[in-house]
VOPAGU-2260 file (C-alpha; in pm, 1 decimal, decimal comma):
REM VOPAGU-2260
SITE   aa  ch    i         X         Y         Z
SITE  MET   A    0       0,0       0,0       0,0
SITE  ALA   A    1     280,8     240,7      87,7
SITE  GLN   A    2     447,9     176,1    -247,2
SITE  SER   A    3     137,3     274,9    -443,6
SITE  GLN   A    4      99,2     587,0    -229,4
SITE  GLY   A    5     458,2     688,9    -306,9
SITE  TRP   A    6     388,5     636,7    -678,0
SITE  ALA   A    7      81,0     859,8    -652,9
SITE  ARG   A    8     278,9    1129,0    -472,7
SITE  ARG   A    9     556,7    1117,0    -733,0
SITE  TYR   A   10     299,5    1133,5   -1012,9
SITE  PHE   A   11     128,7    1429,3    -844,5
SITE  LYS   A   12     461,2    1614,7    -805,9
SITE  ALA   A   13     547,8    1556,1   -1171,7
SITE  PHE   A   14     200,4    1674,1   -1273,5
SITE  CYS   A   15     235,1    1993,4   -1067,1
SITE  LYS   A   16     577,8    2068,3   -1215,9
SITE  GLY   A   17     446,4    2015,9   -1567,8
SITE  PHE   A   18     137,4    2221,3   -1487,6
SITE  PHE   A   19     336,1    2520,4   -1359,7
SITE  VAL   A   20     561,0    2505,6   -1667,4
SITE  ALA   A   21     278,8    2454,7   -1918,6
SITE  VAL   A   22      42,9    2727,7   -1794,4
SITE  PRO   A   23     271,2    3029,5   -1865,6
SITE  VAL   A   24     370,8    2878,2   -2200,5
SITE  ALA   A   25       6,7    2820,7   -2296,0
SITE  VAL   A   26     -96,9    3169,9   -2181,3
SITE  THR   A   27     187,1    3331,9   -2378,1
SITE  PHE   A   28     111,6    3125,1   -2688,5
SITE  LEU   A   29    -262,6    3197,2   -2675,8
SITE  ASP   A   30    -195,1    3566,8   -2613,3
SITE  ARG   A   31      27,0    3583,3   -2924,6
SITE  VAL   A   32    -226,6    3395,6   -3138,3
SITE  ALA   A   33    -516,6    3610,5   -3015,9
SITE  CYS   A   34    -317,8    3929,7   -3079,1
SITE  VAL   A   35    -228,5    3824,8   -3435,1
SITE  ALA   A   36    -587,4    3718,7   -3506,2
SITE  ARG   A   37    -719,6    4050,3   -3373,1
SITE  VAL   A   38    -476,1    4254,2   -3586,6
SITE  GLU   A   39    -553,4    4053,9   -3900,8
SITE  GLY   A   40    -926,9    4083,3   -3833,8
SITE  ALA   A   41    -901,1    4462,3   -3795,0
SITE  SER   A   42    -700,7    4503,4   -4117,0
SITE  MET   A   43    -948,0    4289,4   -4311,9
SITE  GLN   A   44   -1244,7    4506,5   -4218,8
């Protein structure tokens, strides 16, 4: 039982690390894409 709990804890730690790395990257990427789409949409009008 203790072994499976350690596995879950390790998995949770890895998930949190990946989450904290992925969120800023995703926000930056989506911000760039939204900005480009907004500029192109304004120039097309």
